[in-house]
C-alpha positions in Angstrom: 0.4 0.0 0.1 1.1 3.3 -1.2 -1.1 6.5 -0.7 -0.2 10.1 -1.2 -2.8 12.4 1.2 -3.0 16.1 0.9 -4.3 18.8 2.6 -5.1 22.6 1.8 -8.6 22.8 2.8 -7.2 24.9 5.8 -5.1 28.2 5.7 -2.3 25.9 5.2 -0.8 23.5 2.9 0.5 19.8 3.3 1.7 16.3 2.2 1.9 13.3 3.2 2.9 9.8 1.7 2.5 6.2 3.2 2.6 2.4 3.5 0.6 0.5 5.3 3.3 1.2 8.7 4.5 4.0 8.6 5.3 7.8 6.8 7.0 7.2 3.9 7.2 11.9 3.1 5.8 14.9 5.1 6.1 18.6 4.9 4.0 21.8 5.8 4.2 24.3 4.5 2.3 27.2 7.1 2.3 29.7 4.9 -1.5 31.5 4.6 -3.2 31.4 1.1 -0.2 30.2 -0.9 -1.6 26.5 -1.8 -1.4 27.2 -5.0 1.7 27.3 -5.2 3.2 24.8 -2.9 1.3 22.1 -3.3 2.1 20.7 -6.1 6.4 21.3 -5.8 5.6 19.2 -2.8 4.0 16.4 -4.5 6.5 16.1 -6.3 9.1 16.9 -4.0 7.8 13.8 -1.9 8.0 11.3 -5.0 11.5 12.4 -5.3 12.4 12.1 -2.0 10.3 8.2 -2.0 11.7 7.1 -5.2 7.4 6.5 -5.2 5.7 7.4 -8.6 2.2 8.7 -9.1 1.1 4.6 -10.3 2.6 3.3 -7.5 -0.1 5.3 -6.3 -2.9 3.3 -3.6 -4.7 5.8 -3.7 -5.0 9.8 -2.7 -6.2 11.0 0.6 -7.5 14.8 0.1 -9.4 16.4 2.9 -12.7 17.2 1.4 -14.1 20.4 3.1 -15.7 21.9 5.4 -12.7 24.6 5.0 -12.0 27.8 2.9 -13.9 27.9 0.0 -10.9 28.9 -2.2 -8.6 25.9 -0.1 -10.7 22.8 -0.2 -11.0 23.6 -4.4 -7.8 23.0 -4.7 -8.0 19.9 -2.4 -9.9 18.4 -4.9 -8.9 19.6 -7.9 -6.4 18.7 -7.1 -6.7 15.0 -6.4 -9.1 14.4 -8.9 -6.6 15.4 -11.5 -4.2 12.9 -10.3 -6.2 11.0 -10.0 -8.2 10.9 -12.7 -5.4 11.4 -15.1 -3.4 7.9 -13.4 -6.3 5.8 -12.7 -6.3 5.9 -8.9 -9.1 5.8 -6.3 -9.6 8.5 -4.0 -10.3 8.4 -0.3 -12.2 11.9 0.8 -12.0 12.6 4.5 -13.3 14.9 6.4 -11.2 17.6 7.6 -13.3 17.7 11.4 -12.4 14.8 11.6 -8.8 14.6 10.3 -9.2 17.5 13.2 -9.9 15.4 15.7 -7.4 13.0 14.8 -4.8 15.8 14.8 -6.2 16.1 19.1 -5.5 12.2 19.7 -2.2 12.6 18.0 -1.0 15.8 19.3 -2.5 15.6 23.0 -4.4 12.5 23.2 -7.8 13.8 23.6 -10.0 10.5 22.9 -13.2 12.8 22.8 -13.1 16.3 20.9 -16.1 18.5 19.5 -14.6 19.9 16.0 -14.9 23.4 15.5 -13.4 25.0 12.4 -14.1 29.8 11.7 -16.4 29.5 8.7 -16.7 33.5 8.7 -19.9 35.3 8.5 -20.5 34.8 12.3 -20.5 30.8 12.0 -18.9 27.3 12.7 -18.5 23.9 10.8 -19.0 21.5 13.9 -18.9 18.7 14.3 -17.7 15.4 17.5 -15.8 12.1 17.7 -14.9 9.7 19.8 -11.4 7.1 19.5 -12.2 3.6 18.1 -10.5 0.8 18.8 -8.4 1.2 15.8 -7.6 4.3 17.6 -9.0 6.2 14.6 -11.3 9.2 15.2 -15.7 8.7 14.8 -18.2 10.8 14.5 -21.2 10.7 15.7 -23.1 13.2 14.6 -23.7 14.9 11.4 -21.7 17.3 9.9 -23.1 21.4 11.0 -23.0 25.0 9.7 -24.3 27.5 12.8 -24.0 29.6 14.6 -22.1 30.2 17.0 -24.6 30.6 19.2 -26.8 27.4 18.1 -23.1 25.8 18.3 -23.3 26.0 21.7 -25.7 23.3 22.2 -24.2 20.7 19.6 -21.4 21.3 22.3 -20.4 17.7 23.6 -17.0 17.3 24.4 -14.0 18.8 24.7 -13.5 21.7 21.9 -10.9 22.2 19.3 -10.4 23.7 16.5 -9.7 27.0 15.3 -13.9 27.5 16.2 -13.5 26.9 20.1 -12.8 29.7 21.5 -16.1 31.7 18.9 -18.7 28.6 20.6 -17.1 29.0 24.5 -14.7 31.7 24.9 -13.0 29.7 28.3 -11.9 26.8 25.8 -9.4 28.0 23.9 -6.2 25.3 25.2 -6.9 23.5 21.8 -7.8 26.8 19.3 -4.6 26.2 17.6 -4.7 22.7 16.8 -4.9 22.6 13.3 -5.8 19.1 10.3 -2.4 18.3 8.4 -1.7 15.2 5.3 -0.7 13.7 8.6 -4.1 13.0 10.0 -5.2 12.6 6.3 -3.1 9.8 6.0 -3.8 8.3 9.5 -7.7 8.1 8.8 -7.7 6.4 5.1 -4.7 4.5 6.4 -7.5 2.2 7.5 -10.0 2.8 4.9 -7.3 2.1 2.1 -7.5 -1.4 4.6 -11.1 -1.9 3.7 -10.8 -1.4 0.3 -13.2 1.8 0.8 -12.3 4.2 -1.7 -14.2 6.0 -5.0 -13.5 6.9 -8.1 -11.8 9.6 -10.0 -14.7 11.9 -10.6 -15.5 11.3 -6.7 -13.3 13.8 -5.6 -15.7 16.3 -4.4 -15.3 18.8 -2.1 -18.1 19.4 0.5 -19.0 23.1 1.5 -21.4 22.7 3.9 -22.1 26.6 3.3 -24.8 27.3 -0.1 -23.8 29.3 -3.1 -20.0 29.1 -0.8 -18.9 30.5 -3.9 -20.4 34.1 -3.6 -19.9 34.7 -0.6 -15.2 34.6 -0.3 -15.4 38.8 -0.4 -17.3 37.9 3.5 -15.3 35.3 4.5 -11.4 36.8 3.2 -10.9 33.7 2.0 
């Protein structure tokens, strides 16, 4: 198994290549909104360092959103182009689930409510618990909610960029952010069971209707 994992749905960009048991390559670029310039060179660097070619990949995993409109769109477009041209399946992973996985990997949390700032006084929110395979699994639906309504959706410890918007007292984990490492961890478990999709189904999930009309308002 060889998986390429991509994460650009947040403000940053990261790429990971893994096999069945370990990470072979990881790179993170934390510069805001630089995804269009960095994603392809980072993929090429990963291939060069590992000696892997696109044709060697079992699947391509990507953060399918929700998140920054432009970031989610870039991730899906790059994934679909690579997968389509090389007849490789794709594994879409929720950005909120990847954020939850990051909380487990970084600080050992096993039950979290992941919250991302959606701008326009709204947040993306969903809750997750660790399963027997050490993968954070959703316990409810992903939602786009106002700050006030989101307060009623909180089940566990708040994490992510929207945490302080929902509860000003729960800000200790607001700096956690999903990376391609977390996408790869989730995708590896799915790939073991052949849970992937055809390339044309590498589609973004925005949660917000007419998201493209609101880019200036979102500041993205």
